[in-house]
C-alpha positions, 0 to 999 in steps of 0.5 A: 068934216061938215062942211068942207072948208076948202074950195078944193075937193077933198081928194085933190092931190097935195104934197107933204112928207112921210114924217108928217103923214105918219105922226113923226112930225108936225106941219110948220109950213103951208104953201098955196102955190100960183097954180093952186097946188098945196104943199104941207111940210115942216121946215127942217131937213128932209130928202126928196124922198120923204116927199108924198102925194096924198089927198088933202082930206088926209092932211086934215085928218092929221092935222085939223088945224090947217082948216084955218088956212082954207081961204089962204090965197094962192101965191101965199104961204103960212108958218107957225113956230110951234105945233098948236101955235097960230098961223102967220100968213104972208104972200110968198115971194117969187124967188121962193116958188 
């Protein structure tokens, strides 16, 4: 993708789930933590064992719509009601970190 929309490098490590990365599930929620880390998840139940550490570019390859969130400030999150639905951004309350 040219130009790369994120301030982070394409190979920065981010957290996602095995189900998202294999195409079994879709990204429903994105968190950009205060420390700059990113997490991409579905809001359904999953276990810690389902978590995977991957490159940001790998997540973009699975779902390019997350590029719309490249400017998501740290301490914010975004969610959507369905795959392809608009992202709704909000500051993440401290008790959710």
